[in-house]
N, C-alpha and C positions, 0 to 999 in steps of 0.2 A: 247854349242858352244865354240870356242877356247878362247873367252874372259871371260869364267867362268860365263856367265850369264845363268840364267834359261830360257829355251825357252817356251814361252806361247803357249798353244795349243788352237786355236780358231776353233770351228766347224762351217763350212759353211753349213747352214741348209736349203738352198732353196730347195723347192719341197719335203722336208721330212715330214713325219707325226709327229704329236705331240708325239705319243708313241715312235717312233724311236729316236726323239731328247731327250726326257726325259731319255731314256735308256742310251744314250751317256753322258748326264749330270751326271747321277748316276755313270757312269764309270770313271768320273773324268775330264771332259773338264774344261779348265780355263774360257772359255767364249763361248757363241753361237753368231753367226753373221748371219744376214739376208741380202739378196741382194736387196729385194724390200720392200719399206715402207708399202705397203698394206699387204703383207704377215706378216711383223712384227706386224702390228696392229691386224691382225686376230688371230695370234698364241700366242701373248705375254702373255695373261692372263692365258693360259693353260699350260705354261711351268713351270717346277720346278725352285726353286731359282738358278740362275746362272747369272753371269755378262753378260750383253747384249752389243753386238757391232753391228755396221752397216758397211758393206763392199762394197756395190754396187754403181753403178752410181746413183747420187742423183739429182733429179730435185728440183729447189728452192721451188716450190709450195708443195713439200712433206716433207720439213724439219720439218713442224709443227707436224708430227707424231712421230718424233724422239727426239726432244729437251726435255731434262729432263727425258727421258725414256731409253736412251742408254748411257752407260758409255764412249764409244769411237766411233767416226766416223772416219773410216780409209780413206775414199775416198774424202777428201776435195781437189778437183782437179782444182778449178778456183776461181777467186776473187769474182765473183757474188755469188757463193755458200757460201764462207767464210763469206761474208757480211750478208747473210740471216741467217746463223747459229748464228752469233754474235747478230744480231738484235733481233731474237726471244729469245735468251738466256738472253739478258739484259731485255727484256720485262717480262720474267718470274723470274727475279732476280737470274739467274744462270750463271755459267761459263761452257761452253761445252768443253770437251777434244776432240781434233782432231789430226789426222795425216795428214801431207801434202803429197798428192799423186804426185810422180815424174814419168814422162814418160821416164824411163831410157833407153828403147830401141828405143826412138824417133819414135814410131809407130803411123801412122795416125789413126789407128783403136782404139787407146786407149786414154783416157783422162789423164790429169795430167799436172803439170808444167814441163817446160824444165829443165833439170839438170843445165844448165848454169844460170838459174834464181833462183835456189833453195836457195842460201844463202840470196839473197835479199828478196825473198818471206818469208823465215823463219823469218827474222828480222822484216818485216812488220806485218805479222800475229801474231807474238809473242807480238806485242805492241797493238793488237786490243782488246778493251774491250769486254768481253763476250767469248773470246776464250782462251784456254790454249793448246799450241802446245806441244804434247807429243812425237813427232818424225816424222817419215816418213813411207810411204807405197810405195811399188813398185811391179810391175808385170814384171818378166823377159819375153823376147820374147820366142816364141816357136822356138827352134833351136837345131840342133844336134851338134853345135859347142861349146863344153864344155869350151874351153878357152875363148871364147867370153862371155859366160854366167858368168863365174867366174870373168872376168874383170868388167862386169857391176855390179855384186853383190858387188865387192870390192869398186867400186865407191860409191855405196849406203852406205856401211859401213863407208867409210872415211867421207862422208857428215854427217852421224849420229854422228860420233866421234867429228867432228867440232861443231855440234849443241850442244852437251853435254858441250862443253867449254863455250857456250854462255848462257845456261839456265839450271837451276837445274830441270826444269819440264820435260826435255827430257829423256824418258825411253825406247821407243819402236822403233825398226826397223822391221816393218811388211813386210816380204818378204818370199815367198815360199808357194806353193800350192801343191796339191797331186802329180803333175808331177815332181816338182823340189825342194821340201823342203829339202832333204838331202844336196844337193849342197849349198842351201841358208844358212842352219845352219852352214855348214863348213866355209862359208865366213862371218859369223858374224850376221846373222839374229837372233833376239830373240823373234820373234812372227810369227807363221805360220798359214795360213788360209786353213784348210783342210776339204774337203767334201767327195769325193768318197772313199778316203782311210779309212775313218771311217765308212761311211754308205753303201759302195758298189756303183757300177755304178748307175748313176741316171736313173730313169725310166720316160722318157718324154712321 
């Protein structure tokens, strides 16, 4: 990316077979990420050594499957979830690394904190025992308007740069999926979540 940061490649592995995932791990993924806690639980023991992330919408009653087993939860999108991750982390004597999910396109169909509240949320969650805020995650809206997408991506990068001045823990701006990762990298993302580009179109 233009800031000289290495871009981390996270393989989005939902619906993939263990063999396909292990092949991708061998080829050099930085991390593998599951969308569903149950799928994570079912596959985790069969995968080759690789950093584990979680990227999907997370119900509070499923946090127990992930705490202590994943290195990074990208999708911390509401206070109730942050509180449950913190509670279980402290119970197990751990600190969980999270990204704060920002709903940068203000889409009703997506979770996440409002951009306007991002700085306040960052300050609050950074002070929460049991959590370590490593940065932000965002999903750009599906749009043909490249100027809009670049503007939104830049807003996320400026938020990320601000957060780095607040805390030495901040490392990651997770933004970009199979459809838009080149644009996101150009605008300063340093972590992309890619499924179909690696594994081919999903077979539902």
